[in-house]
VOGU-3710 file (C-alpha; in Angstrom, 3 decimals, decimal comma):
1> matdpvckml> 88,821/91,601/110,050  89,129/92,564/113,686  86,377/93,675/116,024  86,618/97,043/117,736  86,437/96,040/121,432  84,487/99,186/122,346  81,706/99,443/119,747  82,003/95,918/118,274  82,321/97,248/114,707  84,376/95,199/112,243
11> vsektakwtt> 87,663/96,901/111,349  90,192/95,893/108,697  93,623/95,258/110,178  95,173/96,482/106,925  93,439/99,872/106,824  92,723/100,658/110,483  93,946/104,139/111,383  93,669/103,637/115,142  95,396/100,805/116,989  96,876/100,170/120,388
21> eykgrkyyfc> 98,704/97,341/122,107  97,731/95,977/125,480  99,352/93,033/127,231  101,136/92,030/124,048  98,045/92,032/121,827  97,154/94,584/119,171  93,626/96,019/119,117  91,990/97,853/116,224  89,482/100,712/116,440  87,007/102,377/114,088
31> apgckkafee> 87,579/105,868/115,503  89,799/107,780/117,927  87,021/107,947/120,524  86,864/104,150/120,758  90,658/103,944/121,046  90,656/106,550/123,830  87,861/104,793/125,727  89,731/101,480/125,542  93,024/102,992/126,647  91,353/104,636/129,653
41> npekylkeie> 89,847/101,351/130,872  90,978/98,320/128,818  89,949/95,752/131,421  86,324/96,915/131,214  86,156/96,159/127,498  88,135/92,928/127,718  85,772/91,734/130,451  82,773/92,482/128,208  84,366/90,451/125,393  84,912/87,494/127,729
51> eeke> 81,322/87,669/128,983  80,024/87,604/125,411  81,945/84,383/124,746  80,169/82,586/127,600
//
């Protein structure tokens, strides 16, 4: 399972309808709105992920 970087929902890599690649990594989304939000500002969401790890 992957985590949607926008809403943090768990998404199956096998059945995810919405995906995008950024800097060589594939991201999975629960809905088109989350995918769009990520694509408009990917660094915002990646920064939030990094802050959660700390």
